[in-house]
N, CA, C and O atoms as a CHARMM CRD file, in Angstrom:
* protein
*
  196
    1    1 MET  N      0.86100  -1.15400   0.00000 PROA 1      0.00000
    2    1 MET  CA     0.00000   0.00000   0.00000 PROA 1      0.00000
    3    1 MET  C      0.91000   1.22000   0.00000 PROA 1      0.00000
    4    1 MET  O      1.96400   1.22200   0.63600 PROA 1      0.00000
    5    2 THR  N      0.49700   2.24700  -0.71100 PROA 2      0.00000
    6    2 THR  CA     1.25200   3.49000  -0.78800 PROA 2      0.00000
    7    2 THR  C      0.39300   4.62900  -0.26100 PROA 2      0.00000
    8    2 THR  O     -0.75600   4.78600  -0.67200 PROA 2      0.00000
    9    3 VAL  N      0.94500   5.42100   0.64400 PROA 3      0.00000
   10    3 VAL  CA     0.24400   6.57700   1.20200 PROA 3      0.00000
   11    3 VAL  C      1.11400   7.80400   0.96800 PROA 3      0.00000
   12    3 VAL  O      2.23400   7.88800   1.47200 PROA 3      0.00000
   13    4 ASP  N      0.59200   8.75000   0.20500 PROA 4      0.00000
   14    4 ASP  CA     1.33000   9.97600  -0.15100 PROA 4      0.00000
   15    4 ASP  C      2.71700   9.65700  -0.70500 PROA 4      0.00000
   16    4 ASP  O      3.69400  10.34200  -0.40200 PROA 4      0.00000
   17    5 GLY  N      2.78400   8.60800  -1.51900 PROA 5      0.00000
   18    5 GLY  CA     4.03300   8.23600  -2.17500 PROA 5      0.00000
   19    5 GLY  C      4.94700   7.36200  -1.34000 PROA 5      0.00000
   20    5 GLY  O      5.96300   6.88500  -1.84700 PROA 5      0.00000
   21    6 ALA  N      4.62100   7.13500  -0.07800 PROA 6      0.00000
   22    6 ALA  CA     5.45800   6.30700   0.79300 PROA 6      0.00000
   23    6 ALA  C      4.84900   4.90800   0.91000 PROA 6      0.00000
   24    6 ALA  O      3.65400   4.75100   1.15800 PROA 6      0.00000
   25    7 GLU  N      5.69100   3.91200   0.72700 PROA 7      0.00000
   26    7 GLU  CA     5.25800   2.53100   0.84500 PROA 7      0.00000
   27    7 GLU  C      4.97800   2.20400   2.31300 PROA 7      0.00000
   28    7 GLU  O      5.78800   2.49800   3.19200 PROA 7      0.00000
   29    8 VAL  N      3.82200   1.59400   2.56200 PROA 8      0.00000
   30    8 VAL  CA     3.43800   1.18600   3.91400 PROA 8      0.00000
   31    8 VAL  C      3.31200  -0.33400   3.91200 PROA 8      0.00000
   32    8 VAL  O      2.49800  -0.89300   3.17700 PROA 8      0.00000
   33    9 GLU  N      4.11400  -0.99800   4.73100 PROA 9      0.00000
   34    9 GLU  CA     4.07500  -2.45700   4.77800 PROA 9      0.00000
   35    9 GLU  C      2.86300  -2.92100   5.56000 PROA 9      0.00000
   36    9 GLU  O      2.51000  -2.35400   6.59300 PROA 9      0.00000
   37   10 LEU  N      2.23000  -3.97200   5.03900 PROA 10     0.00000
   38   10 LEU  CA     1.08400  -4.57600   5.70800 PROA 10     0.00000
   39   10 LEU  C      1.45100  -6.00300   6.07300 PROA 10     0.00000
   40   10 LEU  O      1.99700  -6.73900   5.25100 PROA 10     0.00000
   41   11 ASN  N      1.15100  -6.39800   7.31600 PROA 11     0.00000
   42   11 ASN  CA     1.42000  -7.78500   7.68300 PROA 11     0.00000
   43   11 ASN  C      0.38900  -8.68900   7.00300 PROA 11     0.00000
   44   11 ASN  O     -0.57700  -8.20600   6.41200 PROA 11     0.00000
   45   12 GLU  N      0.60400  -9.99400   7.09100 PROA 12     0.00000
   46   12 GLU  CA    -0.25100 -10.94300   6.37400 PROA 12     0.00000
   47   12 GLU  C     -1.70800 -10.84400   6.82300 PROA 12     0.00000
   48   12 GLU  O     -2.61100 -10.90800   5.98900 PROA 12     0.00000
   49   13 PHE  N     -1.95000 -10.69000   8.12000 PROA 13     0.00000
   50   13 PHE  CA    -3.31700 -10.57900   8.61800 PROA 13     0.00000
   51   13 PHE  C     -4.02200  -9.37500   7.99900 PROA 13     0.00000
   52   13 PHE  O     -5.15700  -9.49300   7.53700 PROA 13     0.00000
   53   14 THR  N     -3.35600  -8.21800   7.98500 PROA 14     0.00000
   54   14 THR  CA    -3.95500  -6.99700   7.44200 PROA 14     0.00000
   55   14 THR  C     -4.18300  -7.12700   5.94100 PROA 14     0.00000
   56   14 THR  O     -5.20000  -6.65800   5.43100 PROA 14     0.00000
   57   15 GLN  N     -3.26000  -7.74900   5.23200 PROA 15     0.00000
   58   15 GLN  CA    -3.43200  -7.96300   3.79500 PROA 15     0.00000
   59   15 GLN  C     -4.66900  -8.81200   3.52300 PROA 15     0.00000
   60   15 GLN  O     -5.48000  -8.46600   2.66400 PROA 15     0.00000
   61   16 ARG  N     -4.82100  -9.92700   4.25100 PROA 16     0.00000
   62   16 ARG  CA    -5.97800 -10.79700   4.04900 PROA 16     0.00000
   63   16 ARG  C     -7.27200 -10.10400   4.46100 PROA 16     0.00000
   64   16 ARG  O     -8.29800 -10.24900   3.79600 PROA 16     0.00000
   65   17 PHE  N     -7.22500  -9.35600   5.55400 PROA 17     0.00000
   66   17 PHE  CA    -8.39300  -8.63500   6.04400 PROA 17     0.00000
   67   17 PHE  C     -8.90700  -7.65100   4.99200 PROA 17     0.00000
   68   17 PHE  O    -10.09000  -7.65500   4.65400 PROA 17     0.00000
   69   18 LEU  N     -8.01000  -6.81200   4.48200 PROA 18     0.00000
   70   18 LEU  CA    -8.40100  -5.82600   3.46900 PROA 18     0.00000
   71   18 LEU  C     -8.84800  -6.50500   2.17500 PROA 18     0.00000
   72   18 LEU  O     -9.82800  -6.08500   1.56000 PROA 18     0.00000
   73   19 ALA  N     -8.13900  -7.54200   1.76600 PROA 19     0.00000
   74   19 ALA  CA    -8.49600  -8.25700   0.53600 PROA 19     0.00000
   75   19 ALA  C     -9.88800  -8.85800   0.64200 PROA 19     0.00000
   76   19 ALA  O    -10.67900  -8.75500  -0.29700 PROA 19     0.00000
   77   20 ASN  N    -10.19900  -9.48500   1.77100 PROA 20     0.00000
   78   20 ASN  CA   -11.51800 -10.10800   1.93700 PROA 20     0.00000
   79   20 ASN  C    -12.63800  -9.07600   1.95100 PROA 20     0.00000
   80   20 ASN  O    -13.70100  -9.31100   1.37600 PROA 20     0.00000
   81   21 ILE  N    -12.41400  -7.94200   2.59800 PROA 21     0.00000
   82   21 ILE  CA   -13.42200  -6.87700   2.60400 PROA 21     0.00000
   83   21 ILE  C    -13.67600  -6.38400   1.18000 PROA 21     0.00000
   84   21 ILE  O    -14.82500  -6.26300   0.75400 PROA 21     0.00000
   85   22 LEU  N    -12.60000  -6.10100   0.44900 PROA 22     0.00000
   86   22 LEU  CA   -12.74300  -5.57200  -0.90400 PROA 22     0.00000
   87   22 LEU  C    -13.33500  -6.59700  -1.85700 PROA 22     0.00000
   88   22 LEU  O    -14.16300  -6.24600  -2.69800 PROA 22     0.00000
   89   23 MET  N    -12.92900  -7.85900  -1.74300 PROA 23     0.00000
   90   23 MET  CA   -13.49000  -8.89100  -2.61300 PROA 23     0.00000
   91   23 MET  C    -14.98700  -9.04800  -2.37400 PROA 23     0.00000
   92   23 MET  O    -15.75100  -9.20800  -3.32600 PROA 23     0.00000
   93   24 GLY  N    -15.40700  -9.00400  -1.12900 PROA 24     0.00000
   94   24 GLY  CA   -16.82700  -9.10000  -0.82400 PROA 24     0.00000
   95   24 GLY  C    -17.60300  -7.92000  -1.36000 PROA 24     0.00000
   96   24 GLY  O    -18.68900  -8.09100  -1.91500 PROA 24     0.00000
   97   25 ALA  N    -17.06000  -6.72300  -1.20400 PROA 25     0.00000
   98   25 ALA  CA   -17.74000  -5.52000  -1.68000 PROA 25     0.00000
   99   25 ALA  C    -17.85900  -5.52900  -3.20600 PROA 25     0.00000
  100   25 ALA  O    -18.93000  -5.25400  -3.74800 PROA 25     0.00000
  101   26 VAL  N    -16.77700  -5.83900  -3.88800 PROA 26     0.00000
  102   26 VAL  CA   -16.78600  -5.83000  -5.35800 PROA 26     0.00000
  103   26 VAL  C    -17.69500  -6.92600  -5.90300 PROA 26     0.00000
  104   26 VAL  O    -18.44300  -6.70100  -6.85400 PROA 26     0.00000
  105   27 SER  N    -17.63100  -8.09700  -5.30600 PROA 27     0.00000
  106   27 SER  CA   -18.43600  -9.22100  -5.78800 PROA 27     0.00000
  107   27 SER  C    -19.92800  -8.95900  -5.66200 PROA 27     0.00000
  108   27 SER  O    -20.72300  -9.55000  -6.39300 PROA 27     0.00000
  109   28 SER  N    -20.31300  -8.09000  -4.75300 PROA 28     0.00000
  110   28 SER  CA   -21.73900  -7.81700  -4.56200 PROA 28     0.00000
  111   28 SER  C    -22.27000  -6.71800  -5.48100 PROA 28     0.00000
  112   28 SER  O    -23.47100  -6.45100  -5.48500 PROA 28     0.00000
  113   29 LEU  N    -21.40400  -6.08300  -6.25100 PROA 29     0.00000
  114   29 LEU  CA   -21.82700  -5.00000  -7.12800 PROA 29     0.00000
  115   29 LEU  C    -22.48200  -5.53700  -8.39300 PROA 29     0.00000
  116   29 LEU  O    -22.00800  -6.51100  -8.97800 PROA 29     0.00000
  117   30 LYS  N    -23.57000  -4.90400  -8.81100 PROA 30     0.00000
  118   30 LYS  CA   -24.22700  -5.26800 -10.06000 PROA 30     0.00000
  119   30 LYS  C    -23.27600  -4.97800 -11.21300 PROA 30     0.00000
  120   30 LYS  O    -22.57900  -3.96400 -11.21100 PROA 30     0.00000
  121   31 GLY  N    -23.25100  -5.86400 -12.18700 PROA 31     0.00000
  122   31 GLY  CA   -22.44300  -5.65900 -13.37900 PROA 31     0.00000
  123   31 GLY  C    -21.02800  -6.18400 -13.26300 PROA 31     0.00000
  124   31 GLY  O    -20.28600  -6.16200 -14.24500 PROA 31     0.00000
  125   32 VAL  N    -20.63100  -6.65900 -12.08200 PROA 32     0.00000
  126   32 VAL  CA   -19.28800  -7.23100 -11.92300 PROA 32     0.00000
  127   32 VAL  C    -19.39700  -8.73600 -12.12500 PROA 32     0.00000
  128   32 VAL  O    -20.16300  -9.41400 -11.44000 PROA 32     0.00000
  129   33 LYS  N    -18.62200  -9.24600 -13.07000 PROA 33     0.00000
  130   33 LYS  CA   -18.66200 -10.67500 -13.38200 PROA 33     0.00000
  131   33 LYS  C    -18.04000 -11.46600 -12.22000 PROA 33     0.00000
  132   33 LYS  O    -17.07000 -11.01500 -11.61000 PROA 33     0.00000
  133   34 PRO  N    -18.59300 -12.62800 -11.92100 PROA 34     0.00000
  134   34 PRO  CA   -18.03100 -13.45700 -10.84900 PROA 34     0.00000
  135   34 PRO  C    -16.58300 -13.86500 -11.12000 PROA 34     0.00000
  136   34 PRO  O    -15.85800 -14.23200 -10.19600 PROA 34     0.00000
  137   35 SER  N    -16.16600 -13.80200 -12.37100 PROA 35     0.00000
  138   35 SER  CA   -14.81400 -14.23400 -12.74400 PROA 35     0.00000
  139   35 SER  C    -13.79900 -13.08200 -12.77900 PROA 35     0.00000
  140   35 SER  O    -12.73000 -13.22200 -13.37400 PROA 35     0.00000
  141   36 TRP  N    -14.12800 -11.94200 -12.14300 PROA 36     0.00000
  142   36 TRP  CA   -13.19900 -10.81000 -12.17800 PROA 36     0.00000
  143   36 TRP  C    -11.85800 -11.22800 -11.58500 PROA 36     0.00000
  144   36 TRP  O    -11.79300 -12.09000 -10.70900 PROA 36     0.00000
  145   37 LYS  N    -10.77700 -10.59600 -12.08200 PROA 37     0.00000
  146   37 LYS  CA    -9.42400 -11.00000 -11.70300 PROA 37     0.00000
  147   37 LYS  C     -8.61800  -9.91100 -11.00900 PROA 37     0.00000
  148   37 LYS  O     -7.73700 -10.21800 -10.20600 PROA 37     0.00000
  149   38 ARG  N     -8.90000  -8.65600 -11.30000 PROA 38     0.00000
  150   38 ARG  CA    -8.03200  -7.58700 -10.79700 PROA 38     0.00000
  151   38 ARG  C     -8.88300  -6.41700 -10.32700 PROA 38     0.00000
  152   38 ARG  O     -9.87400  -6.05400 -10.96100 PROA 38     0.00000
  153   39 LEU  N     -8.47900  -5.83500  -9.20800 PROA 39     0.00000
  154   39 LEU  CA    -9.12900  -4.65400  -8.64800 PROA 39     0.00000
  155   39 LEU  C     -8.06200  -3.60400  -8.40900 PROA 39     0.00000
  156   39 LEU  O     -7.03100  -3.88400  -7.79800 PROA 39     0.00000
  157   40 GLN  N     -8.30600  -2.41200  -8.88400 PROA 40     0.00000
  158   40 GLN  CA    -7.36400  -1.31100  -8.68900 PROA 40     0.00000
  159   40 GLN  C     -8.13300  -0.14300  -8.10100 PROA 40     0.00000
  160   40 GLN  O     -9.13400   0.29600  -8.66700 PROA 40     0.00000
  161   41 ILE  N     -7.66400   0.36600  -6.95500 PROA 41     0.00000
  162   41 ILE  CA    -8.34700   1.44500  -6.26100 PROA 41     0.00000
  163   41 ILE  C     -7.35800   2.57200  -6.00200 PROA 41     0.00000
  164   41 ILE  O     -6.21500   2.33400  -5.61300 PROA 41     0.00000
  165   42 GLU  N     -7.80900   3.78700  -6.22000 PROA 42     0.00000
  166   42 GLU  CA    -7.01600   4.97200  -5.89000 PROA 42     0.00000
  167   42 GLU  C     -7.95100   5.94000  -5.19100 PROA 42     0.00000
  168   42 GLU  O     -9.00600   6.27900  -5.72500 PROA 42     0.00000
  169   43 LEU  N     -7.57600   6.38900  -4.00200 PROA 43     0.00000
  170   43 LEU  CA    -8.39800   7.30600  -3.22800 PROA 43     0.00000
  171   43 LEU  C     -7.64700   8.61700  -3.03600 PROA 43     0.00000
  172   43 LEU  O     -6.43500   8.63000  -2.82500 PROA 43     0.00000
  173   44 GLU  N     -8.36900   9.68700  -3.11100 PROA 44     0.00000
  174   44 GLU  CA    -7.79400  11.00900  -2.79600 PROA 44     0.00000
  175   44 GLU  C     -8.70600  11.65800  -1.76800 PROA 44     0.00000
  176   44 GLU  O     -9.89500  11.86800  -2.00800 PROA 44     0.00000
  177   45 MET  N     -8.13400  11.96500  -0.64400 PROA 45     0.00000
  178   45 MET  CA    -8.91500  12.54800   0.44200 PROA 45     0.00000
  179   45 MET  C     -9.10300  14.03900   0.18900 PROA 45     0.00000
  180   45 MET  O     -8.17200  14.73500  -0.21700 PROA 45     0.00000
  181   46 SER  N    -10.31300  14.51600   0.43200 PROA 46     0.00000
  182   46 SER  CA   -10.55200  15.95300   0.31900 PROA 46     0.00000
  183   46 SER  C    -10.11900  16.61700   1.61400 PROA 46     0.00000
  184   46 SER  O    -10.12800  15.98000   2.66700 PROA 46     0.00000
  185   47 PRO  N     -9.74100  17.87900   1.55200 PROA 47     0.00000
  186   47 PRO  CA    -9.32700  18.58800   2.77500 PROA 47     0.00000
  187   47 PRO  C    -10.43200  18.59000   3.81500 PROA 47     0.00000
  188   47 PRO  O    -11.60900  18.74800   3.49100 PROA 47     0.00000
  189   48 ARG  N    -10.04500  18.41600   5.04500 PROA 48     0.00000
  190   48 ARG  CA   -11.02800  18.44500   6.12600 PROA 48     0.00000
  191   48 ARG  C    -11.17500  19.88100   6.62100 PROA 48     0.00000
  192   48 ARG  O    -10.20700  20.64000   6.67000 PROA 48     0.00000
  193   49 GLY  N    -12.38300  20.23000   6.97900 PROA 49     0.00000
  194   49 GLY  CA   -12.52900  21.58000   7.48000 PROA 49     0.00000
  195   49 GLY  C    -13.92100  22.09300   7.47900 PROA 49     0.00000
  196   49 GLY  O    -14.16100  23.23000   7.88400 PROA 49     0.00000
């Protein structure tokens, strides 16, 4: 995982945890084939205030 250009290491538990959450969310979306292979996410936070 990369945050503001810096690599952040994730232990195996955290990797599996995040992967399972994302796989469940994506698999439940209409129009996503059950055979999907790759997920790419990029988030940009808006300024808080």
